[in-house]
N, C-alpha and C positions, 0 to 999 in steps of 0.2 A: 819483578819487586826487588828493590834494592835493599841491602843490609842497613839496619840502624847504625849509627855511629856512637861510639863511647870515646870520651876524651880523658886522657891521663897526663898528669904532670909529672915528669920524671923526677923532679926534685922533691916529690912527696914520699918518695921511697928512700929507705936508708941503705939499700944494697941493690946491686943489678940484679942479683937473683929474686929478690922480692918484686922488683919491678916486671922481669920477665913472668914470674907466676901470676901476677895480676893480669898482665897483658894476655897470656894464654888463656886465662880463665874466661875473660870476655870473648876472645876470639872462639872459643869452644861453644859459648851461649850463642854464637851467631852475629856477634857485633863486628863491625869494621873499627879497629882501634886507631885513633889519631894521637900521637904523643907530642906534647909540648916540652921542649928541652929546658926552657927557663920562663921566668914570669911568674906572677902571683896566682896561686890555684884559687884563691877567693874572689877573684875577678869574675864578672859576668862574662860567660862564654861567648855570648853574642857581641858584646863589646870588643873583646879579643879578636874575634874573627873579622869584624868590621875594620879594625885596625891593621890587622894582616892584609886584607884586600886593598885598603886604601894605600898602605905602603908599597905594596907591589905595583899598583897603577900608578902611583907617582914616580916610580923608577923606570917606566916603559918610556 
């Protein structure tokens, strides 16, 4: 059985320490944590993932 995924936007945190604490919290709960370095956290995650895949596919 695979781990569930939790998505974090790094720009939602005011410091690196706050980000690392949140990341560790979710990892300790058994989540695989994926971090987005930029973008808007209020976007629908499915639309964001589709855009990432589409951009990757177009660059092949």
